[in-house]
PADRENVEX-352884 format. One record per atom (N, C-alpha, C): residue number from 1; residue in one letter; atom name; x, y, z. Coordinates in steps of 0.05 Angstrom, whole numbers, plus 32768, in hexadecimal, padded with zeros to 4 digits. Example, Ala and Ser with C-alpha at 12.3 -4.5 7.8 and 13.67 -1.06 7.14 Angstrom:
<rs>
<r lumfi="1" bapa="A" figu="N" X="8108" Y="7F8E" Z="809C"/>
<r lumfi="1" bapa="A" figu="CA" X="80F6" Y="7FA6" Z="809C"/>
<r lumfi="1" bapa="A" figu="C" X="8108" Y="7FBE" Z="809C"/>
<r lumfi="2" bapa="S" figu="N" X="8101" Y="7FD3" Z="808E"/>
<r lumfi="2" bapa="S" figu="CA" X="8111" Y="7FEB" Z="808F"/>
<r lumfi="2" bapa="S" figu="C" X="8102" Y="8001" Z="809D"/>
</rs>
This chain:
<rs>
<r lumfi="1" bapa="X" figu="N" X="8335" Y="88B1" Z="7DEE"/>
<r lumfi="1" bapa="X" figu="CA" X="8350" Y="88A9" Z="7DF3"/>
<r lumfi="1" bapa="X" figu="C" X="8354" Y="888C" Z="7DE8"/>
<r lumfi="2" bapa="X" figu="N" X="836A" Y="8888" Z="7DDB"/>
<r lumfi="2" bapa="X" figu="CA" X="836F" Y="886E" Z="7DCD"/>
<r lumfi="2" bapa="X" figu="C" X="8371" Y="8856" Z="7DE0"/>
<r lumfi="3" bapa="X" figu="N" X="8378" Y="885B" Z="7DF9"/>
<r lumfi="3" bapa="X" figu="CA" X="837C" Y="8844" Z="7E0B"/>
<r lumfi="3" bapa="X" figu="C" X="8364" Y="8840" Z="7E1E"/>
<r lumfi="4" bapa="X" figu="N" X="8350" Y="8850" Z="7E1B"/>
<r lumfi="4" bapa="X" figu="CA" X="8339" Y="884E" Z="7E2D"/>
<r lumfi="4" bapa="X" figu="C" X="8328" Y="8836" Z="7E26"/>
<r lumfi="5" bapa="X" figu="N" X="831A" Y="882B" Z="7E3A"/>
<r lumfi="5" bapa="X" figu="CA" X="830A" Y="8813" Z="7E35"/>
<r lumfi="5" bapa="X" figu="C" X="82F2" Y="8819" Z="7E23"/>
<r lumfi="6" bapa="X" figu="N" X="82E9" Y="8805" Z="7E15"/>
<r lumfi="6" bapa="X" figu="CA" X="82D1" Y="8807" Z="7E04"/>
<r lumfi="6" bapa="X" figu="C" X="82BC" Y="87F5" Z="7E11"/>
<r lumfi="7" bapa="X" figu="N" X="82A7" Y="8800" Z="7E1B"/>
<r lumfi="7" bapa="X" figu="CA" X="8292" Y="87F0" Z="7E28"/>
<r lumfi="7" bapa="X" figu="C" X="827F" Y="87E6" Z="7E12"/>
<r lumfi="8" bapa="X" figu="N" X="827D" Y="87CC" Z="7E10"/>
<r lumfi="8" bapa="X" figu="CA" X="826B" Y="87BE" Z="7DFE"/>
<r lumfi="8" bapa="X" figu="C" X="8255" Y="87B2" Z="7E0F"/>
<r lumfi="9" bapa="X" figu="N" X="823C" Y="87B9" Z="7E09"/>
<r lumfi="9" bapa="X" figu="CA" X="8225" Y="87AE" Z="7E18"/>
<r lumfi="9" bapa="X" figu="C" X="8216" Y="879B" Z="7E06"/>
<r lumfi="10" bapa="X" figu="N" X="8211" Y="8783" Z="7E10"/>
<r lumfi="10" bapa="X" figu="CA" X="8200" Y="8770" Z="7E03"/>
<r lumfi="10" bapa="X" figu="C" X="81E7" Y="876C" Z="7E13"/>
<r lumfi="11" bapa="X" figu="N" X="81D0" Y="8770" Z="7E06"/>
<r lumfi="11" bapa="X" figu="CA" X="81B7" Y="876C" Z="7E15"/>
<r lumfi="11" bapa="X" figu="C" X="81AD" Y="874F" Z="7E10"/>
<r lumfi="12" bapa="X" figu="N" X="81BE" Y="873F" Z="7E04"/>
<r lumfi="12" bapa="X" figu="CA" X="81B9" Y="8723" Z="7DFF"/>
<r lumfi="12" bapa="X" figu="C" X="81CD" Y="8712" Z="7E0F"/>
<r lumfi="13" bapa="X" figu="N" X="81C4" Y="86FB" Z="7E18"/>
<r lumfi="13" bapa="X" figu="CA" X="81D7" Y="86E9" Z="7E26"/>
<r lumfi="13" bapa="X" figu="C" X="81EB" Y="86DF" Z="7E11"/>
<r lumfi="14" bapa="X" figu="N" X="8204" Y="86DE" Z="7E19"/>
<r lumfi="14" bapa="X" figu="CA" X="8219" Y="86D4" Z="7E07"/>
<r lumfi="14" bapa="X" figu="C" X="8226" Y="86BC" Z="7E14"/>
<r lumfi="15" bapa="X" figu="N" X="822E" Y="86A9" Z="7E03"/>
<r lumfi="15" bapa="X" figu="CA" X="823C" Y="8691" Z="7E0C"/>
<r lumfi="15" bapa="X" figu="C" X="8259" Y="8699" Z="7E15"/>
<r lumfi="16" bapa="X" figu="N" X="8266" Y="8688" Z="7E23"/>
<r lumfi="16" bapa="X" figu="CA" X="8282" Y="868D" Z="7E2B"/>
<r lumfi="16" bapa="X" figu="C" X="8293" Y="8691" Z="7E12"/>
<r lumfi="17" bapa="X" figu="N" X="828E" Y="8682" Z="7DFE"/>
<r lumfi="17" bapa="X" figu="CA" X="829E" Y="8684" Z="7DE5"/>
<r lumfi="17" bapa="X" figu="C" X="8299" Y="869F" Z="7DD8"/>
<r lumfi="18" bapa="X" figu="N" X="8281" Y="86A8" Z="7DD7"/>
<r lumfi="18" bapa="X" figu="CA" X="827B" Y="86C2" Z="7DCB"/>
<r lumfi="18" bapa="X" figu="C" X="8287" Y="86D9" Z="7DDB"/>
<r lumfi="19" bapa="X" figu="N" X="8286" Y="86D6" Z="7DF5"/>
<r lumfi="19" bapa="X" figu="CA" X="8292" Y="86EB" Z="7E07"/>
<r lumfi="19" bapa="X" figu="C" X="82B1" Y="86EC" Z="7E02"/>
<r lumfi="20" bapa="X" figu="N" X="82BD" Y="86D4" Z="7E01"/>
<r lumfi="20" bapa="X" figu="CA" X="82DA" Y="86D3" Z="7DFC"/>
<r lumfi="20" bapa="X" figu="C" X="82E2" Y="86DF" Z="7DE1"/>
<r lumfi="21" bapa="X" figu="N" X="82D2" Y="86D9" Z="7DCD"/>
<r lumfi="21" bapa="X" figu="CA" X="82D7" Y="86E4" Z="7DB3"/>
<r lumfi="21" bapa="X" figu="C" X="82D6" Y="8702" Z="7DB2"/>
<r lumfi="22" bapa="X" figu="N" X="82C2" Y="870D" Z="7DBF"/>
<r lumfi="22" bapa="X" figu="CA" X="82BF" Y="872A" Z="7DC0"/>
<r lumfi="22" bapa="X" figu="C" X="82D5" Y="8738" Z="7DD0"/>
<r lumfi="23" bapa="X" figu="N" X="82DA" Y="872E" Z="7DE8"/>
<r lumfi="23" bapa="X" figu="CA" X="82EF" Y="873A" Z="7DF8"/>
<r lumfi="23" bapa="X" figu="C" X="830B" Y="8736" Z="7DED"/>
<r lumfi="24" bapa="X" figu="N" X="830E" Y="8721" Z="7DDD"/>
<r lumfi="24" bapa="X" figu="CA" X="8328" Y="871B" Z="7DD1"/>
<r lumfi="24" bapa="X" figu="C" X="832F" Y="872D" Z="7DBA"/>
<r lumfi="25" bapa="X" figu="N" X="831C" Y="873D" Z="7DB1"/>
<r lumfi="25" bapa="X" figu="CA" X="8321" Y="874F" Z="7D9B"/>
<r lumfi="25" bapa="X" figu="C" X="8334" Y="8766" Z="7DA2"/>
<r lumfi="26" bapa="X" figu="N" X="8332" Y="876F" Z="7DBB"/>
<r lumfi="26" bapa="X" figu="CA" X="8342" Y="8785" Z="7DC5"/>
<r lumfi="26" bapa="X" figu="C" X="8343" Y="8784" Z="7DE3"/>
<r lumfi="27" bapa="X" figu="N" X="835A" Y="878C" Z="7DEE"/>
<r lumfi="27" bapa="X" figu="CA" X="835C" Y="878E" Z="7E0B"/>
<r lumfi="27" bapa="X" figu="C" X="834B" Y="87A5" Z="7E16"/>
<r lumfi="28" bapa="X" figu="N" X="8343" Y="87B7" Z="7E04"/>
<r lumfi="28" bapa="X" figu="CA" X="8333" Y="87CF" Z="7E0D"/>
<r lumfi="28" bapa="X" figu="C" X="8316" Y="87C8" Z="7E11"/>
<r lumfi="29" bapa="X" figu="N" X="830D" Y="87B1" Z="7E07"/>
<r lumfi="29" bapa="X" figu="CA" X="82F0" Y="87AB" Z="7E08"/>
<r lumfi="29" bapa="X" figu="C" X="82E9" Y="87A2" Z="7E24"/>
<r lumfi="30" bapa="X" figu="N" X="82D5" Y="87AF" Z="7E2F"/>
<r lumfi="30" bapa="X" figu="CA" X="82C8" Y="87A7" Z="7E48"/>
<r lumfi="30" bapa="X" figu="C" X="82AC" Y="879E" Z="7E41"/>
<r lumfi="31" bapa="X" figu="N" X="82A6" Y="8785" Z="7E45"/>
<r lumfi="31" bapa="X" figu="CA" X="828C" Y="877A" Z="7E3D"/>
<r lumfi="31" bapa="X" figu="C" X="8279" Y="8779" Z="7E55"/>
<r lumfi="32" bapa="X" figu="N" X="8262" Y="8785" Z="7E51"/>
<r lumfi="32" bapa="X" figu="CA" X="824C" Y="8783" Z="7E64"/>
<r lumfi="32" bapa="X" figu="C" X="8235" Y="8774" Z="7E58"/>
<r lumfi="33" bapa="X" figu="N" X="822E" Y="875E" Z="7E64"/>
<r lumfi="33" bapa="X" figu="CA" X="8217" Y="874D" Z="7E5A"/>
<r lumfi="33" bapa="X" figu="C" X="8200" Y="8751" Z="7E6D"/>
<r lumfi="34" bapa="X" figu="N" X="81EB" Y="875E" Z="7E64"/>
<r lumfi="34" bapa="X" figu="CA" X="81D4" Y="8764" Z="7E74"/>
<r lumfi="34" bapa="X" figu="C" X="81BB" Y="875C" Z="7E64"/>
<r lumfi="35" bapa="X" figu="N" X="81B3" Y="8742" Z="7E65"/>
<r lumfi="35" bapa="X" figu="CA" X="819B" Y="873B" Z="7E56"/>
<r lumfi="35" bapa="X" figu="C" X="8183" Y="874B" Z="7E60"/>
<r lumfi="36" bapa="X" figu="N" X="8176" Y="8758" Z="7E4C"/>
<r lumfi="36" bapa="X" figu="CA" X="8160" Y="876A" Z="7E53"/>
<r lumfi="36" bapa="X" figu="C" X="814C" Y="876C" Z="7E3C"/>
<r lumfi="37" bapa="X" figu="N" X="8133" Y="8773" Z="7E43"/>
<r lumfi="37" bapa="X" figu="CA" X="811F" Y="8778" Z="7E30"/>
<r lumfi="37" bapa="X" figu="C" X="8115" Y="8795" Z="7E30"/>
<r lumfi="38" bapa="X" figu="N" X="811D" Y="87A3" Z="7E45"/>
<r lumfi="38" bapa="X" figu="CA" X="8115" Y="87BF" Z="7E48"/>
<r lumfi="38" bapa="X" figu="C" X="812E" Y="87D0" Z="7E50"/>
<r lumfi="39" bapa="X" figu="N" X="812E" Y="87E8" Z="7E46"/>
<r lumfi="39" bapa="X" figu="CA" X="8144" Y="87FB" Z="7E4C"/>
<r lumfi="39" bapa="X" figu="C" X="8148" Y="87FE" Z="7E6A"/>
<r lumfi="40" bapa="X" figu="N" X="8132" Y="87FE" Z="7E79"/>
<r lumfi="40" bapa="X" figu="CA" X="8133" Y="8802" Z="7E96"/>
<r lumfi="40" bapa="X" figu="C" X="8142" Y="87EB" Z="7EA5"/>
<r lumfi="41" bapa="X" figu="N" X="8145" Y="87D5" Z="7E98"/>
<r lumfi="41" bapa="X" figu="CA" X="8152" Y="87BE" Z="7EA5"/>
<r lumfi="41" bapa="X" figu="C" X="8171" Y="87C0" Z="7EA4"/>
<r lumfi="42" bapa="X" figu="N" X="817B" Y="87D3" Z="7E96"/>
<r lumfi="42" bapa="X" figu="CA" X="8198" Y="87D8" Z="7E95"/>
<r lumfi="42" bapa="X" figu="C" X="819F" Y="87EF" Z="7EA7"/>
<r lumfi="43" bapa="X" figu="N" X="81B3" Y="87EC" Z="7EB9"/>
<r lumfi="43" bapa="X" figu="CA" X="81BA" Y="8802" Z="7ECB"/>
<r lumfi="43" bapa="X" figu="C" X="81C3" Y="881B" Z="7EBC"/>
<r lumfi="44" bapa="X" figu="N" X="81BB" Y="8832" Z="7EC6"/>
<r lumfi="44" bapa="X" figu="CA" X="81C1" Y="884B" Z="7EB9"/>
<r lumfi="44" bapa="X" figu="C" X="81DF" Y="8850" Z="7EB5"/>
<r lumfi="45" bapa="X" figu="N" X="81EF" Y="8847" Z="7EC8"/>
<r lumfi="45" bapa="X" figu="CA" X="820C" Y="884B" Z="7EC6"/>
<r lumfi="45" bapa="X" figu="C" X="8217" Y="883C" Z="7EAE"/>
<r lumfi="46" bapa="X" figu="N" X="820B" Y="8825" Z="7EA6"/>
<r lumfi="46" bapa="X" figu="CA" X="8214" Y="8817" Z="7E8E"/>
<r lumfi="46" bapa="X" figu="C" X="820C" Y="8827" Z="7E75"/>
<r lumfi="47" bapa="X" figu="N" X="81F3" Y="882F" Z="7E74"/>
<r lumfi="47" bapa="X" figu="CA" X="81EA" Y="883F" Z="7E5D"/>
<r lumfi="47" bapa="X" figu="C" X="81FB" Y="8858" Z="7E5A"/>
<r lumfi="48" bapa="X" figu="N" X="8203" Y="8864" Z="7E6F"/>
<r lumfi="48" bapa="X" figu="CA" X="8212" Y="887D" Z="7E6E"/>
<r lumfi="48" bapa="X" figu="C" X="822E" Y="8879" Z="7E63"/>
<r lumfi="49" bapa="X" figu="N" X="8239" Y="8861" Z="7E63"/>
<r lumfi="49" bapa="X" figu="CA" X="8254" Y="885C" Z="7E5A"/>
<r lumfi="49" bapa="X" figu="C" X="8257" Y="884A" Z="7E42"/>
<r lumfi="50" bapa="X" figu="N" X="8241" Y="883D" Z="7E3A"/>
<r lumfi="50" bapa="X" figu="CA" X="8242" Y="882A" Z="7E24"/>
<r lumfi="50" bapa="X" figu="C" X="8249" Y="8838" Z="7E09"/>
<r lumfi="51" bapa="X" figu="N" X="825B" Y="882B" Z="7DFA"/>
<r lumfi="51" bapa="X" figu="CA" X="8262" Y="8835" Z="7DDF"/>
<r lumfi="51" bapa="X" figu="C" X="8257" Y="8823" Z="7DC9"/>
<r lumfi="52" bapa="X" figu="N" X="8255" Y="8809" Z="7DCF"/>
<r lumfi="52" bapa="X" figu="CA" X="824B" Y="87F6" Z="7DBB"/>
<r lumfi="52" bapa="X" figu="C" X="8234" Y="87E6" Z="7DC7"/>
<r lumfi="53" bapa="X" figu="N" X="821D" Y="87E5" Z="7DB9"/>
<r lumfi="53" bapa="X" figu="CA" X="8206" Y="87D7" Z="7DC3"/>
<r lumfi="53" bapa="X" figu="C" X="8200" Y="87BF" Z="7DB0"/>
<r lumfi="54" bapa="X" figu="N" X="81FE" Y="87A7" Z="7DBB"/>
<r lumfi="54" bapa="X" figu="CA" X="81F6" Y="878F" Z="7DAC"/>
<r lumfi="54" bapa="X" figu="C" X="81DB" Y="8786" Z="7DB7"/>
<r lumfi="55" bapa="X" figu="N" X="81C7" Y="8787" Z="7DA6"/>
<r lumfi="55" bapa="X" figu="CA" X="81AC" Y="8783" Z="7DB0"/>
<r lumfi="55" bapa="X" figu="C" X="819A" Y="8778" Z="7D99"/>
<r lumfi="56" bapa="X" figu="N" X="8182" Y="876E" Z="7DA1"/>
<r lumfi="56" bapa="X" figu="CA" X="816F" Y="8766" Z="7D8D"/>
<r lumfi="56" bapa="X" figu="C" X="815D" Y="877D" Z="7D85"/>
<r lumfi="57" bapa="X" figu="N" X="8153" Y="878C" Z="7D99"/>
<r lumfi="57" bapa="X" figu="CA" X="8141" Y="87A2" Z="7D93"/>
<r lumfi="57" bapa="X" figu="C" X="8140" Y="87B7" Z="7DA9"/>
<r lumfi="58" bapa="X" figu="N" X="8151" Y="87B5" Z="7DBD"/>
<r lumfi="58" bapa="X" figu="CA" X="8151" Y="87C8" Z="7DD3"/>
<r lumfi="58" bapa="X" figu="C" X="8161" Y="87E1" Z="7DCC"/>
<r lumfi="59" bapa="X" figu="N" X="8153" Y="87F7" Z="7DC7"/>
<r lumfi="59" bapa="X" figu="CA" X="8161" Y="8810" Z="7DBF"/>
<r lumfi="59" bapa="X" figu="C" X="815A" Y="8826" Z="7DD3"/>
<r lumfi="60" bapa="X" figu="N" X="816E" Y="8830" Z="7DE2"/>
<r lumfi="60" bapa="X" figu="CA" X="8169" Y="8845" Z="7DF5"/>
<r lumfi="60" bapa="X" figu="C" X="8166" Y="8860" Z="7DE7"/>
<r lumfi="61" bapa="X" figu="N" X="815B" Y="8874" Z="7DF4"/>
<r lumfi="61" bapa="X" figu="CA" X="815A" Y="888F" Z="7DEA"/>
<r lumfi="61" bapa="X" figu="C" X="8177" Y="889A" Z="7DEA"/>
<r lumfi="62" bapa="X" figu="N" X="817D" Y="88AA" Z="7DD6"/>
<r lumfi="62" bapa="X" figu="CA" X="8199" Y="88B4" Z="7DD3"/>
<r lumfi="62" bapa="X" figu="C" X="81A3" Y="88C2" Z="7DEC"/>
<r lumfi="63" bapa="X" figu="N" X="8192" Y="88D0" Z="7DFB"/>
<r lumfi="63" bapa="X" figu="CA" X="819C" Y="88DE" Z="7E13"/>
<r lumfi="63" bapa="X" figu="C" X="81A7" Y="88CB" Z="7E28"/>
<r lumfi="64" bapa="X" figu="N" X="819E" Y="88B2" Z="7E27"/>
<r lumfi="64" bapa="X" figu="CA" X="81A6" Y="889E" Z="7E3B"/>
<r lumfi="64" bapa="X" figu="C" X="81C2" Y="8893" Z="7E35"/>
<r lumfi="65" bapa="X" figu="N" X="81CA" Y="8895" Z="7E1C"/>
<r lumfi="65" bapa="X" figu="CA" X="81E3" Y="8888" Z="7E13"/>
<r lumfi="65" bapa="X" figu="C" X="81F6" Y="889C" Z="7E05"/>
<r lumfi="66" bapa="X" figu="N" X="8201" Y="88AF" Z="7E15"/>
<r lumfi="66" bapa="X" figu="CA" X="8211" Y="88C4" Z="7E09"/>
<r lumfi="66" bapa="X" figu="C" X="822A" Y="88BC" Z="7DFB"/>
<r lumfi="67" bapa="X" figu="N" X="8234" Y="88A3" Z="7E00"/>
<r lumfi="67" bapa="X" figu="CA" X="824D" Y="889A" Z="7DF4"/>
<r lumfi="67" bapa="X" figu="C" X="8248" Y="8884" Z="7DDF"/>
<r lumfi="68" bapa="X" figu="N" X="822F" Y="887E" Z="7DDA"/>
<r lumfi="68" bapa="X" figu="CA" X="8229" Y="8868" Z="7DC7"/>
<r lumfi="68" bapa="X" figu="C" X="8233" Y="8870" Z="7DAA"/>
<r lumfi="69" bapa="X" figu="N" X="8242" Y="885D" Z="7D9E"/>
<r lumfi="69" bapa="X" figu="CA" X="824D" Y="8862" Z="7D84"/>
<r lumfi="69" bapa="X" figu="C" X="8243" Y="884D" Z="7D6F"/>
<r lumfi="70" bapa="X" figu="N" X="823B" Y="8836" Z="7D7A"/>
<r lumfi="70" bapa="X" figu="CA" X="8235" Y="8820" Z="7D67"/>
<r lumfi="70" bapa="X" figu="C" X="821F" Y="880F" Z="7D73"/>
<r lumfi="71" bapa="X" figu="N" X="820B" Y="8808" Z="7D62"/>
<r lumfi="71" bapa="X" figu="CA" X="81F6" Y="87F5" Z="7D6A"/>
<r lumfi="71" bapa="X" figu="C" X="81F8" Y="87DE" Z="7D56"/>
<r lumfi="72" bapa="X" figu="N" X="81FB" Y="87C6" Z="7D61"/>
<r lumfi="72" bapa="X" figu="CA" X="81FB" Y="87AE" Z="7D51"/>
<r lumfi="72" bapa="X" figu="C" X="81E1" Y="879E" Z="7D58"/>
<r lumfi="73" bapa="X" figu="N" X="81CF" Y="879C" Z="7D45"/>
<r lumfi="73" bapa="X" figu="CA" X="81B7" Y="878D" Z="7D4A"/>
<r lumfi="73" bapa="X" figu="C" X="81BB" Y="876F" Z="7D43"/>
<r lumfi="74" bapa="X" figu="N" X="81AF" Y="875E" Z="7D53"/>
<r lumfi="74" bapa="X" figu="CA" X="81B0" Y="8742" Z="7D50"/>
<r lumfi="74" bapa="X" figu="C" X="8197" Y="8739" Z="7D40"/>
<r lumfi="75" bapa="X" figu="N" X="8195" Y="8744" Z="7D28"/>
<r lumfi="75" bapa="X" figu="CA" X="817E" Y="873D" Z="7D18"/>
<r lumfi="75" bapa="X" figu="C" X="8184" Y="8748" Z="7CFB"/>
<r lumfi="76" bapa="X" figu="N" X="8175" Y="873D" Z="7CE9"/>
<r lumfi="76" bapa="X" figu="CA" X="8176" Y="8747" Z="7CCD"/>
<r lumfi="76" bapa="X" figu="C" X="8161" Y="875C" Z="7CCA"/>
<r lumfi="77" bapa="X" figu="N" X="8167" Y="876F" Z="7CBA"/>
<r lumfi="77" bapa="X" figu="CA" X="8153" Y="8784" Z="7CB4"/>
<r lumfi="77" bapa="X" figu="C" X="8150" Y="8798" Z="7CCB"/>
<r lumfi="78" bapa="X" figu="N" X="8157" Y="87B0" Z="7CC6"/>
<r lumfi="78" bapa="X" figu="CA" X="8156" Y="87C5" Z="7CDA"/>
<r lumfi="78" bapa="X" figu="C" X="8142" Y="87DB" Z="7CD2"/>
<r lumfi="79" bapa="X" figu="N" X="8131" Y="87D5" Z="7CBF"/>
<r lumfi="79" bapa="X" figu="CA" X="811E" Y="87E9" Z="7CB5"/>
<r lumfi="79" bapa="X" figu="C" X="810E" Y="87F6" Z="7CCB"/>
<r lumfi="80" bapa="X" figu="N" X="8106" Y="87E6" Z="7CDE"/>
<r lumfi="80" bapa="X" figu="CA" X="80F4" Y="87F1" Z="7CF3"/>
<r lumfi="80" bapa="X" figu="C" X="8103" Y="8805" Z="7D05"/>
<r lumfi="81" bapa="X" figu="N" X="811D" Y="8807" Z="7D03"/>
<r lumfi="81" bapa="X" figu="CA" X="812C" Y="8819" Z="7D14"/>
<r lumfi="81" bapa="X" figu="C" X="8137" Y="8832" Z="7D06"/>
<r lumfi="82" bapa="X" figu="N" X="8131" Y="8834" Z="7CEC"/>
<r lumfi="82" bapa="X" figu="CA" X="813C" Y="884A" Z="7CDC"/>
<r lumfi="82" bapa="X" figu="C" X="8134" Y="8865" Z="7CE8"/>
<r lumfi="83" bapa="X" figu="N" X="811C" Y="8868" Z="7CF2"/>
<r lumfi="83" bapa="X" figu="CA" X="8114" Y="8882" Z="7CFD"/>
<r lumfi="83" bapa="X" figu="C" X="8119" Y="8885" Z="7D1B"/>
<r lumfi="84" bapa="X" figu="N" X="8125" Y="8871" Z="7D27"/>
<r lumfi="84" bapa="X" figu="CA" X="812B" Y="8873" Z="7D44"/>
<r lumfi="84" bapa="X" figu="C" X="8142" Y="8887" Z="7D47"/>
<r lumfi="85" bapa="X" figu="N" X="8140" Y="8898" Z="7D5C"/>
<r lumfi="85" bapa="X" figu="CA" X="8156" Y="88AB" Z="7D5F"/>
<r lumfi="85" bapa="X" figu="C" X="816F" Y="889D" Z="7D66"/>
</rs>
């Protein structure tokens, strides 16, 4: 649905300015900031609804993120993730 919220999950801490910039892109964006190093550190209800993931290297199994549409890595070079489901 065009008016439904878009849940963006950042597994990195974001400054207030970064948070404002992200949420200012659209009224539909709901930003969840959950600094984590392991998939298990993120609540399952967030994984179940997240559409956009901003992370350094934390990649959940596809079954855990049924609505995931976009992964933005905070690093250069994604070669090590090419074979990740």
